[in-house]
C-alpha positions in Angstrom: -11.1 12.0 -0.5 -12.5 8.7 -1.5 -9.0 7.2 -1.8 -8.8 7.7 1.9 -12.1 6.2 2.7 -11.3 3.1 0.5 -7.8 3.3 1.9 -9.2 2.4 5.2 -11.0 -0.5 3.6 -7.9 -1.4 1.6 -4.8 0.8 2.1 -5.5 0.2 5.7 -4.7 -3.4 4.8 -1.2 -2.3 3.9 -1.0 -0.2 7.1 -2.4 -3.1 9.1 0.4 -5.3 8.0 2.8 -3.2 10.1 0.7 -3.2 13.2 1.7 -5.6 15.8 -0.4 -8.1 17.7 1.7 -7.6 20.8 -0.6 -7.0 23.8 -0.9 -3.4 24.9 -2.0 -2.0 28.3 -5.7 -2.6 28.7 -6.8 1.1 28.9 -4.7 2.1 25.9 -5.9 -0.9 23.9 -9.5 0.0 24.5 -8.7 3.6 23.5 -7.2 2.3 20.2 -10.1 0.0 19.5 -12.6 2.8 20.1 -10.7 5.1 17.7 -10.4 2.4 15.1 -14.2 1.9 15.1 -14.8 5.6 15.0 -12.5 6.0 12.0 -14.1 3.0 10.2 -17.6 4.5 10.7 -16.4 7.9 9.5 -14.9 6.5 6.4 -17.9 4.3 5.8 -20.0 7.5 5.8 -17.8 9.5 3.5 -19.5 8.3 0.2 -22.9 9.3 1.7 -21.5 12.6 2.9 -20.1 13.4 -0.6 -23.4 12.6 -2.3 -25.3 14.6 0.3 -23.1 17.6 -0.2 -23.6 17.5 -4.0 -27.3 17.4 -3.4 -27.0 20.5 -1.2 -25.1 22.2 -4.1 -27.8 21.2 -6.5 -30.4 22.9 -4.3 -28.3 26.1 -4.0 -27.0 26.8 -7.5 -24.5 29.5 -8.3 -25.6 31.3 -11.5 -27.6 28.2 -12.3 -24.7 25.8 -11.7 -24.1 23.2 -9.0 -20.9 24.5 -7.4 -20.4 21.5 -5.1 -19.4 19.1 -7.8 -17.6 15.9 -7.3 -14.5 17.4 -9.0 -14.5 20.4 -6.7 -14.9 18.2 -3.6 -12.1 15.9 -4.7 -9.7 18.7 -5.6 -10.3 20.9 -2.6 -10.6 17.9 -0.2 -7.2 16.7 -1.4 -5.7 20.1 -0.7 -7.2 20.2 2.8 -6.1 16.6 3.5 -2.5 17.9 3.4 -3.1 19.7 6.7 -3.3 16.6 8.9 -0.6 14.9 6.7 1.9 17.7 7.3 1.0 17.7 11.0 1.6 14.0 11.4 4.5 13.5 9.0 6.6 16.6 8.5 9.5 15.1 10.4 10.0 12.6 7.6 10.9 15.3 5.1 14.6 15.6 5.8 17.5 15.9 3.3 18.9 12.7 4.6 15.7 10.8 3.9 15.3 12.4 0.4 18.9 11.5 -0.6 18.3 7.9 0.2 15.6 7.6 -2.4 16.7 6.0 -5.6 15.4 6.7 -9.1 13.4 3.5 -8.8 11.8 4.8 -5.6 10.8 8.0 -7.3 9.3 6.0 -10.2 7.2 3.8 -7.9 6.2 6.9 -5.9 5.0 8.6 -9.1 3.1 5.6 -10.3 1.5 5.1 -6.9 0.5 8.8 -6.8 -1.2 8.7 -10.2 -3.1 5.5 -9.4 -4.1 6.1 -5.8 -4.5 9.9 -5.6 -5.8 10.7 -9.1 -7.2 7.8 -11.1 -8.7 5.8 -8.2 -10.6 8.6 -6.5 -11.5 10.1 -9.8 -13.2 6.9 -10.8 -14.9 6.5 -7.5 -16.3 10.0 -7.7 -17.5 9.4 -11.2 -19.1 6.1 -10.0 -21.0 8.0 -7.3 -22.2 10.5 -9.9 -23.9 7.8 -11.9 -25.0 5.1 -9.4 -25.9 4.7 -5.8 -23.6 4.5 -2.8 -25.0 1.1 -2.1 -24.0 -0.2 -5.5 -20.5 1.3 -5.2 -20.0 -0.3 -1.8 -21.3 -3.7 -2.9 -19.2 -3.8 -6.1 -16.2 -2.9 -3.9 -16.6 -6.4 -2.4 -14.6 -7.8 -5.3 -11.5 -6.1 -3.7 -10.5 -8.5 -0.9 -10.5 -11.8 -2.8 -8.9 -10.2 -5.9 -6.2 -8.5 -3.8 -5.3 -11.7 -2.1 -5.0 -13.5 -5.4 -3.0 -10.7 -6.9 -0.6 -10.6 -3.9 -0.1 -14.3 -4.2 0.5 -14.1 -8.0 2.6 -10.9 -8.3 4.2 -10.7 -4.8 4.6 -14.4 -4.3 2.9 -14.0 -0.9 1.4 -17.1 0.8 -2.2 -17.3 0.0 -4.4 -17.1 3.1 -7.1 -19.6 2.2 -9.3 -18.6 5.2 -9.2 -14.9 4.3 -9.9 -15.8 0.6 -12.8 -18.0 1.6 -14.2 -15.2 3.9 -13.8 -12.6 1.1 -15.6 -14.9 -1.4 -18.4 -15.6 1.0 -18.8 -11.8 1.6 -18.9 -11.3 -2.1 -21.7 -13.8 -2.4 -23.6 -11.8 0.2 -23.1 -8.6 -1.8 -24.3 -10.4 -5.0 -27.4 -11.6 -3.0 -28.3 -8.1 -1.9 -28.0 -6.9 -5.5 -29.9 -9.9 -7.0 -32.9 -9.5 -4.5 -33.1 -5.7 -5.1 -36.5 -5.5 -6.9 -35.6 -8.9 -8.5 -32.4 -7.5 -9.8 -34.3 -5.2 -12.1 -32.9 -2.0 -10.5 -29.3 -3.0 -11.0 -27.7 -2.6 -14.4 -24.1 -2.5 -15.4 -24.0 1.2 -16.3 -21.3 3.8 -16.4 -21.3 4.1 -12.6 -21.0 0.4 -12.0 -18.2 0.0 -14.6 -16.4 3.0 -13.0 -16.7 1.4 -9.5 -15.1 -1.9 -10.9 -12.3 0.1 -12.6 -11.7 2.1 -9.4 -11.4 -1.1 -7.4 -8.9 -2.6 -9.9 -7.0 0.7 -9.9 -6.7 0.6 -6.1 -5.5 -3.0 -6.1 -2.8 -2.0 -8.7 -1.7 1.0 -6.6 -1.5 -1.2 -3.5 0.6 -3.7 -5.3 2.9 -1.0 -6.5 3.2 0.3 -3.0 4.1 -3.1 -1.6 6.5 -3.9 -4.3 8.6 -0.8 -4.5 7.9 1.5 -1.5 8.7 -0.6 1.5 11.8 1.5 2.4 10.2 4.9 1.7 9.3 6.9 4.9 5.5 7.1 5.3 5.5 10.9 5.5 7.3 11.3 2.1 5.0 8.7 0.5 1.8 10.2 1.8 2.5 13.8 1.1 4.2 13.3 -2.3 1.4 11.0 -3.4 -1.3 13.5 -2.5 0.4 16.5 -4.0 1.3 14.9 -7.3 -2.0 13.0 -7.5 -3.9 16.3 -7.0 -1.8 18.1 -9.7 -2.3 15.2 -12.1 -6.1 15.1 -11.4 -6.4 18.9 -11.9 -4.5 18.7 -15.2 -6.7 15.9 -16.5 -9.9 17.7 -15.5 -8.8 20.9 -17.1 -7.8 19.1 -20.3 -11.0 17.0 -20.5 -13.6 19.5 -19.3 -12.0 22.9 -20.2 -10.6 25.9 -18.2 -13.9 26.7 -16.6 -14.4 23.4 -14.9 -13.2 24.7 -11.5 -14.6 28.2 -11.8 -16.9 27.7 -8.8 -14.2 26.1 -6.6 -14.1 29.0 -4.1 -17.8 29.8 -4.3 -19.3 30.6 -0.8 -21.5 27.6 -0.8 -18.5 25.3 -1.5 -16.3 27.0 1.1 -19.2 26.7 3.6 -19.9 23.0 3.1 -16.4 21.6 2.2 -15.5 21.9 5.9 -18.2 19.3 6.8 -16.4 16.8 4.7 -12.9 18.1 5.6 -13.4 18.2 9.4 -15.4 14.9 9.7 -13.8 12.7 7.1 -10.3 14.1 6.6 -9.2 15.6 9.9 -11.1 13.6 12.5 -11.1 10.5 10.4 -7.3 10.5 9.8 -6.6 11.5 13.4 -8.7 8.6 14.8 -7.3 6.2 12.2 -3.6 7.0 13.0 -4.1 6.7 16.7 -6.3 3.6 16.3 -3.5 1.9 14.3 -1.0 2.9 16.9 -2.8 1.6 20.0 -5.1 -1.2 18.7 -4.0 -4.7 17.7 -4.0 -5.8 14.1 -6.9 -8.2 14.9 -9.0 -5.4 16.3 -8.3 -3.1 13.3 -9.1 -5.9 10.9 -12.4 -6.7 12.6 -13.4 -3.1 12.6 -12.6 -2.6 8.9 -14.5 -5.8 8.0 -17.8 -4.2 9.0 -17.1 -1.1 6.9 -19.3 -2.2 3.9 -22.4 -3.0 6.1 -21.9 0.3 7.9 -21.7 2.2 4.6 -25.0 0.7 3.4 -26.7 1.5 6.7 -25.4 5.1 6.7 -26.6 5.5 3.1 -30.0 4.3 4.2 -30.1 6.9 7.0 -28.5 9.9 5.2 -29.7 9.4 1.7 -32.8 7.2 2.1 -31.4 4.6 -0.2 -33.2 1.3 -0.2 -31.0 -1.8 -0.5 -34.1 -3.9 -0.9 -35.3 -7.2 0.6 -31.9 -8.7 0.1 -30.3 -6.6 2.8 -30.9 -9.0 5.7 -30.0 -12.3 4.0 -27.1 -10.7 2.2 -25.8 -9.1 5.4 -26.0 -12.4 7.2 -23.9 -14.0 4.5 -21.4 -11.1 4.6 -21.2 -11.6 8.4 -20.6 -15.3 7.9 -17.7 -14.3 5.6 -16.3 -12.0 8.2 -16.6 -14.8 10.7 -14.7 -17.2 8.5 -11.9 -14.7 7.9 -11.6 -13.9 11.6 -11.6 -17.6 12.5 -8.7 -18.2 10.1 -6.8 -15.2 11.6 -7.3 -16.5 15.1 -6.0 -19.9 14.1 -2.9 -18.4 12.6 -2.2 -16.2 15.6 -2.7 -19.2 17.9 -0.4 -21.3 15.8 2.3 -18.6 15.9 1.9 -18.3 19.7 2.1 -22.1 20.2 5.2 -22.2 17.9 6.9 -19.4 20.0 6.0 -21.2 23.3 7.4 -24.5 21.9 10.6 -22.7 21.0 10.9 -21.3 24.5 10.3 -24.7 26.0 13.0 -26.3 23.8 15.4 -23.5 24.7 14.7 -24.1 28.4 15.2 -27.8 28.1 18.6 -27.3 26.5 19.5 -24.6 29.1 22.3 -23.2 27.0 22.6 -19.4 26.7 25.9 -19.1 24.9 29.3 -18.0 26.0 
């Protein structure tokens, strides 16, 4: 689902925080880097794949209805996503781990589930229904700088000025693409664009909740509980808002035929590549790959959907690349400073030549 595609733009950020920069064997490192890029490209294509599948449903109606709706894709895709999650994380579901969770842990788990697995993907799917993939991707560029500021304000984390500068420069590039698209006349702040903004804010909130209250919760319990509860909440909301017949075509042959394109490519292969990429690639390599996700998503939308970003694509893309370069330069400086500090510490230890009793 879209939470997982944006979760590799964003929740990946939370996952990346736990990935070490310790060097890995060369062959394994290249294997990890390759899989990280494969996963990023797959997730970048997911919005376009979703839109393409709904178009196929529109061309193959069931009793005059489009059975491949965004709601059907989100609900069924969420259920299917449990398959790789259970495969990767079933060992975390032990009675010992469950007994360790406090009432506060369950409260944060529930809040995170509602935000990240129900509200956020629901808003993104709604946005895709009313605006283009390109607009959704470009609006999503407000995420990196806003998240850095929110983490500094709410979590009291040190503000990475280089990353903030890079995010703001990339945001300027996104605005440039929008502004030059037919003189800005083709862009209006409609329902889809507003939903994309709200989805991005919802994701930031869910990530903050995760980082505040779920650091000690095993990843498997967090991932599976979040998906199951989020899917139940989304299903309940949809039934309440749209009526009992909203999911009547969920198991129509055309849905069951095409859902596997999304499930196999985005959910199963995407998650498999992402998990192995995180395991074997360095944090810097993963961060670099995810930085290119917006540009990749726009290019894929051009290829699969024929969307035209307009004459602002090249200048806007160059500005976005400049932002990526600034953020990467800052990260390199930080890593180099940490390495120099560690080397200095070793040199001081060697000069003292005291190892304890």
